[in-house]
C-alpha positions in Angstrom: 0.0 0.0 0.0 1.6 3.3 -1.0 2.3 6.0 1.5 -0.2 8.8 1.6 2.2 11.7 1.7 5.3 12.7 -0.3 8.0 14.1 1.8 11.6 15.2 1.1 14.5 13.5 2.6 14.9 13.6 6.4 18.4 15.0 6.2 17.4 17.6 3.7 14.7 18.9 6.0 17.3 19.1 8.7 19.5 21.2 6.5 16.6 23.6 5.6 15.6 24.1 9.2 19.2 24.5 10.2 19.7 27.3 7.7 16.6 29.0 9.1 17.9 29.1 12.6 21.7 29.3 12.1 21.8 33.0 12.7 20.0 32.8 16.1 21.9 33.8 19.2 22.1 31.5 22.1 21.7 28.2 20.2 22.0 26.1 23.3 19.2 28.0 25.0 17.1 27.6 21.9 17.6 23.9 21.9 16.6 23.7 25.6 13.5 25.7 24.8 12.7 23.4 21.9 13.1 20.4 24.2 10.8 22.0 26.8 8.2 22.7 24.2 8.4 19.1 22.9 8.0 17.7 26.4 5.1 20.0 27.2 3.3 19.1 24.0 3.7 15.4 24.8 2.3 15.9 28.2 -0.7 17.9 26.9 -1.5 15.4 24.3 -1.7 12.5 26.8 -3.6 14.7 29.3 -6.3 15.1 26.7 -6.8 11.4 26.6 -7.6 11.4 30.3 -9.8 14.4 30.3 -13.3 13.9 31.5 -14.6 17.1 30.0 -15.0 18.4 26.5 -16.0 21.9 25.6 -17.6 21.0 22.2 -19.1 17.5 22.7 -19.4 14.7 25.2 -16.1 12.9 25.7 -15.5 9.5 24.1 -16.1 6.6 26.5 -12.8 5.4 27.8 -11.3 2.6 25.6 -14.1 2.9 23.0 -13.4 2.8 19.3 -13.5 6.6 19.2 -11.1 6.8 22.1 -8.7 4.5 20.4 -8.8 6.7 17.3 -7.9 9.7 19.5 -5.0 7.6 20.9 -3.7 7.0 17.4 -4.1 10.8 16.7 -1.9 11.4 19.7 0.8 9.0 18.4 0.8 10.7 15.0 1.1 14.1 16.6 3.9 12.9 18.9 5.8 11.4 15.9 5.5 14.7 14.0 6.7 16.7 17.0 9.6 14.3 17.5 10.6 14.7 13.8 10.4 18.4 14.1 12.8 18.3 17.1 15.3 16.3 15.0 14.9 18.7 12.1 15.7 21.7 14.3 18.9 20.0 15.6 21.8 21.8 14.0 24.5 19.2 14.8 23.7 16.5 12.3 26.8 14.5 13.3 25.4 14.0 16.8 23.2 11.2 15.6 26.2 9.0 14.8 27.9 9.6 18.1 27.2 8.2 21.6 24.6 7.8 23.0 22.5 8.6 19.9 24.3 6.0 17.8 22.7 3.4 20.2 19.4 5.1 21.1 18.3 5.9 17.6 18.8 2.4 16.2 17.0 1.0 19.3 14.0 3.3 18.5 14.1 2.1 14.8 14.0 -1.5 16.1 11.0 -0.7 18.3 9.3 0.8 15.2 9.8 -2.4 13.3 8.1 -4.3 16.2 5.3 -1.7 16.2 4.7 -2.6 12.5 4.0 -6.2 13.6 1.7 -5.0 16.3 -0.2 -2.9 13.7 -0.6 -6.0 11.6 -1.8 -8.1 14.5 -4.2 -5.4 15.6 -5.7 -5.3 12.1 -6.4 -9.0 12.4 -8.0 -8.4 15.7 -10.3 -5.8 14.2 -11.3 -8.4 11.5 -12.4 -10.6 14.4 -14.3 -7.7 16.0 -16.2 -7.2 12.7 -17.2 -10.8 12.7 -18.6 -10.4 16.2 -20.5 -7.4 15.0 -22.1 -9.4 12.2 -23.2 -12.1 14.6 -24.6 -9.5 17.0 -26.6 -8.0 14.1 -28.0 -11.4 13.2 -29.2 -11.8 16.8 -30.7 -8.3 16.9 -32.6 -8.9 13.7 -34.0 -12.2 15.1 -35.0 -10.6 18.5 -36.7 -7.7 16.8 -39.2 -10.1 15.0 -42.7 -9.5 16.2 -44.3 -11.5 17.5 -41.2 -13.2 18.7 -41.4 -17.0 18.2 -39.3 -19.8 19.4 -37.6 -20.2 16.0 -36.3 -16.6 16.1 -35.3 -17.0 19.7 -33.2 -20.1 18.8 -31.7 -18.2 15.9 -30.7 -15.4 18.2 -29.2 -17.8 20.7 -27.2 -19.5 18.1 -25.8 -16.2 16.8 -25.0 -15.0 20.3 -23.3 -18.3 21.3 -21.2 -18.0 18.2 -20.4 -14.4 19.1 -19.1 -15.4 22.6 -17.1 -18.2 21.0 -15.6 -15.9 18.5 -14.6 -13.4 21.1 -12.1 -15.9 22.6 -11.2 -17.9 19.6 -7.9 -16.0 18.8 -6.9 -15.6 22.4 -7.0 -19.1 23.8 -4.1 -21.5 24.1 -3.6 -22.8 20.5 -4.8 -19.5 19.1 -7.4 -20.3 16.5 -6.4 -23.8 15.9 -10.1 -24.8 15.6 -10.9 -21.8 13.4 -8.4 -22.4 10.7 -7.3 -18.9 11.2 -3.6 -19.7 11.0 -3.3 -20.9 7.4 0.5 -20.8 7.5 3.2 -21.3 10.0 5.4 -18.9 8.2 5.1 -15.1 7.9 6.5 -12.5 5.7 7.4 -9.9 8.4 6.6 -6.3 8.1 9.0 -3.9 6.4 10.7 -6.7 4.4 12.4 -8.2 7.4 13.6 -11.7 7.0 14.3 -14.4 9.6 17.6 -13.8 11.3 18.1 -10.3 9.8 18.9 -7.5 12.2 16.2 -4.9 12.4 18.9 -2.2 12.6 20.5 -3.1 9.3 19.9 -1.0 6.2 16.9 -2.8 4.8 15.3 -0.4 2.3 12.2 -2.4 1.6 9.2 -0.2 1.2 6.8 -1.0 4.1 3.9 -3.1 3.0 0.8 -3.5 5.1 -0.1 -7.2 5.0 -2.9 -9.3 6.4 -1.3 -11.2 9.4 -3.0 -14.6 8.8 0.5 -16.0 8.5 1.5 -15.3 12.1 3.2 -18.4 13.5 1.4 -19.9 16.5 4.5 -19.0 18.7 4.1 -15.3 18.0 3.0 -13.4 21.1 1.8 -9.8 21.2 2.7 -9.7 24.9 6.3 -10.8 24.2 6.5 -8.3 21.4 5.6 -5.5 23.8 8.2 -6.9 26.3 10.9 -6.9 23.6 10.0 -3.3 22.7 10.3 -2.2 26.3 13.8 -3.7 26.8 16.7 -1.2 27.4 14.4 1.8 28.1 16.8 3.8 30.2 16.2 7.4 31.1 19.0 9.7 29.8 21.0 11.2 32.6 23.4 14.1 33.1 24.0 16.3 30.0 22.0 13.8 27.9 18.8 14.7 29.8 18.8 18.2 28.3 19.9 17.2 24.8 18.7 15.2 21.8 18.8 11.8 23.6 15.8 12.8 25.7 13.3 13.2 22.8 14.5 9.9 21.3 13.8 8.3 24.7 10.4 10.0 25.0 9.5 8.8 21.5 10.4 5.2 22.5 8.2 5.5 25.6 5.4 6.9 23.5 5.7 4.0 20.9 5.7 1.3 23.6 2.9 2.8 25.5 0.6 3.3 22.5 1.3 -0.2 21.1 0.7 -1.7 24.6 -2.6 0.1 24.8 -3.7 -1.1 21.4 -2.9 -4.7 22.3 -4.8 -4.4 25.6 -7.9 -2.9 23.9 -8.1 -4.9 20.6 -8.1 -8.7 20.5 -4.6 -9.9 19.6 -2.8 -13.2 19.5 -1.3 -14.3 22.8 -1.7 -11.6 25.4 -0.9 -13.6 28.5 1.4 -11.5 30.7 0.4 -8.2 29.1 0.8 -6.4 32.4 3.2 -3.6 31.6 6.9 -4.5 32.1 8.1 -0.9 31.4 8.1 2.0 33.8 7.6 5.6 32.8 9.9 7.7 34.9 7.8 9.3 37.7 10.3 12.1 38.3 9.7 13.6 34.8 7.0 16.3 34.6 6.1 15.3 31.0 5.5 11.7 32.1 2.7 12.3 34.6 -0.2 12.0 32.2 1.4 8.9 30.5 1.8 7.3 33.9 -1.8 8.0 34.8 -3.0 6.5 31.5 -0.8 3.4 31.9 -2.2 2.8 35.4 -5.8 3.3 34.4 -5.5 0.8 31.5 -3.5 -1.5 33.7 -6.2 -1.5 36.4 -8.9 -2.3 33.7 -6.8 -5.2 32.5 -6.3 -6.6 35.9 -10.1 -6.5 36.5 -10.8 -8.4 33.4 -8.1 -11.0 34.1 -9.5 -11.5 37.6 -12.9 -12.1 36.2 -11.4 -14.5 33.6 -12.7 -12.5 30.7 -9.6 -10.7 29.4 -9.8 -12.7 26.2 -12.1 -10.2 24.6 -9.9 -7.2 25.3 -10.8 -3.9 26.8 -12.6 -2.3 23.9 -15.7 -0.7 25.4 -18.0 -1.8 22.6 -16.8 -5.4 22.9 -17.2 -5.5 26.7 -20.7 -4.1 26.3 -21.5 -6.7 23.6 -20.2 -9.5 25.8 -22.5 -8.6 28.7 -25.6 -8.1 26.5 -24.9 -11.4 24.7 -24.7 -13.4 28.0 -28.0 -11.9 29.2 -29.8 -12.4 25.9 -28.6 -16.0 25.6 -30.2 -16.7 28.9 -33.4 -15.1 27.8 -33.5 -16.8 24.4 -32.7 -20.2 25.9 -35.6 -20.0 28.3 -38.1 -18.4 25.9 -41.4 -20.0 25.4 -44.0 -18.4 23.2 -45.6 -15.9 23.8 -43.1 -15.1 26.6 -43.5 -13.1 29.8 -44.2 -9.4 29.3 -41.6 -8.2 31.8 -38.9 -10.4 30.4 -39.9 -9.5 26.8 -39.6 -5.8 27.6 -36.2 -6.3 29.3 -34.9 -8.3 26.3 -36.2 -5.7 23.9 -34.3 -3.0 25.7 -31.1 -5.1 25.7 -31.5 -5.9 22.0 -31.9 -2.1 21.3 -28.7 -1.5 23.3 -26.9 -4.2 21.3 -28.2 -2.6 18.1 -26.8 0.8 19.1 -23.4 -0.9 19.9 -23.4 -2.4 16.5 -24.2 1.0 14.9 -21.2 2.6 16.7 -19.0 -0.2 15.6 -20.2 0.1 12.0 -19.4 3.8 12.0 -16.1 3.5 13.8 -14.3 0.3 12.7 -13.5 1.3 9.1 -12.0 4.7 10.1 -10.0 3.0 12.8 -8.6 0.5 10.4 -7.7 3.3 8.0 -6.0 5.2 10.9 -3.9 2.1 11.8 -2.8 1.9 8.2 -1.8 5.6 8.4 0.3 4.9 11.6 1.9 1.9 9.8 2.9 4.0 6.8 4.1 6.9 8.9 6.4 4.6 10.9 7.7 3.0 7.7 8.4 6.4 6.1 10.1 7.9 9.2 12.2 4.8 9.7 13.4 4.9 6.1 14.3 8.6 6.4 16.2 8.0 9.7 18.2 5.2 8.2 19.1 7.4 5.2 20.2 10.1 7.6 22.4 7.7 9.5 23.9 6.6 6.3 24.8 10.1 5.2 26.4 11.1 8.5 28.0 7.8 9.1 
C-alpha cells in the first residue's frame, strides 16, 4: 500500500531548518527551549486522553473505538513533533555519536516491532467485525414481532457463536479450531527476513499485510516486552539534549502499542501487564503514567474475572455482557413469553443494536488510521536510516 504523503529527505529537511535558525543567538538556549516545548506538547496530548470534560461535545467513552482513534491521533502528533525536534537540531553529526548511535537504532527497532503490532491489531479488528455481524443477526431475530421460538433459537445460536468468536484467537492454541492460521510462516513487516537484524539498512518499502500467517508461537505480549527492553532514562547532559526526545518517542511508541494490544483482541496476550516503567520524576510523564495505570487496572479487573480474552474495547465488553444476558433469555423463551422479560430483552436488543451501529461507524475509520500509523512509521524509519547513512 503506497504511502499517503510525499516528503523530502529527512536530512534535507534538517539542513533547511538548520539554515533558518543558524543566525539565532544562544543556540543552546534555543535547543533547551525546543526540548521543553516538545515535552510540554507530549504531556498535553496525553492529558487530553484522560480528560473527563469536552467543551464541544461529550467525551469519548474510555477505551471505546472513538477513544482508540484519539490515541492514534496522539501517536501521530507525537511522531510529527519528534521529527520536528530532530529537524531543528543543527548538529547533524550527533546522531552518529554516543549515545544517539545506540538510542536511535533502538528506536528504529521498536518501530519495526510496532509494525508487527499494527498487523496483529488489524487481524484483531477483523475478528471484531465478525462479532459485530453475529450480533446484528441476533438483533434482527430478536426484533421479530411477534417473537417466536424459532427466532429465539436463531438469536441464541448467533450470540453463542459471538461469545465463542470473542475468545477464539486468544486461547491456548490461538485459533487452531478456526483455521485462522493458514500458514506457520510469515513475511514480516518492512521486508524483514528471519535472522536479519532490524537495525540493518533494509530499504524495503513497508507493506501492510494481512497477518493470517502469524506463527502460533508469535505473542503480542512478548512483542511488547521486547519493545520495552533497554528503556533507560538519559542522565546528566543527555537529559537536556537530543537523547531525551529519542527516549520519549520510544516510551510513546511502547505505551501506545501496549494500549492497542490491551484494547483490541490480539494473538497471545498472557502476561500483558506492563513491564516498562515511565519515569515518575519527569513532569512530562505524569499523564502517561496515569494512562498506563488506568488501563492496567482495567486489564487486571478483566483478568481477575477470567474475561480478558475479549480485550478492553468498550463496545466489545458491552456486547459480551448483553450477549450473555440475551442467551439466557433466548434459551428459556417459550411463546408468547412473559411481558416483563420481553420488555427487558427488547431494551437489551436495542442497546446491542446501538453498539453495532457505533462499531459500523467506527471500525473502518479505525482501520484506516492504523494503516496511516503503519505507513508513517515506515516512512520515518526509512528517512532516519538514510540520515544515519549520510552522517556515518
